[in-house]
C-alpha positions, 0 to 999 in steps of 0.5 A, a space after each residue: 837826539 838819540 832818535 835823530 839821524 847822526 847828521 841831524 844830531 850833529 847839527 843840533 849839537 853844533 847849534 848848542 855849542 855856538 849858543 852856549 857860551 860855556 862850550 867855547 869857554 871849556 874849549 879855551 880852558 884846555 889851553 891853560 897850563 893848569 887845565 884839569 880834565 875834571 868836570 868839577 874843576 871846570 865847573 868851578 873855574 867857569 862858575 857853571 854847574 857840573 852838569 853844564 860842564 859835563 854837557 859841554 864836554 859831551 857835545 864838544 866830544 860828539 862833534 869831534 872838537 875834543 877827544 879824551 886820551 890818556 884820561 885827558 881831554 884835548 882839542 883836536 881841531 880848529 874850532 872857528 866853524 862855519 857850515 861850509 868851512 869858510 871863516 864867517 864874519 857872523 860867527 866871529 861877531 857872535 864869539 866876540 
């Protein structure tokens, strides 16, 4: 993805976020009172590898859905997405 234009890389990242369940799970974990911005903690909570937790955080950050501020990850946008910004029934069905 490093050699791709920024917009093409973002499109690939968005596809990866939608296709990997744990990306949205990481995003939802951020709403928990006991959330820790720690890849090991995230991996344990979701029963995924530390690498998968790291990849999810990197992708979510790269597309602008989360930010790291004061050593904490935080969501920055509404994350029900469609290419044209209009809520999509297909995307809602996929999330379910």
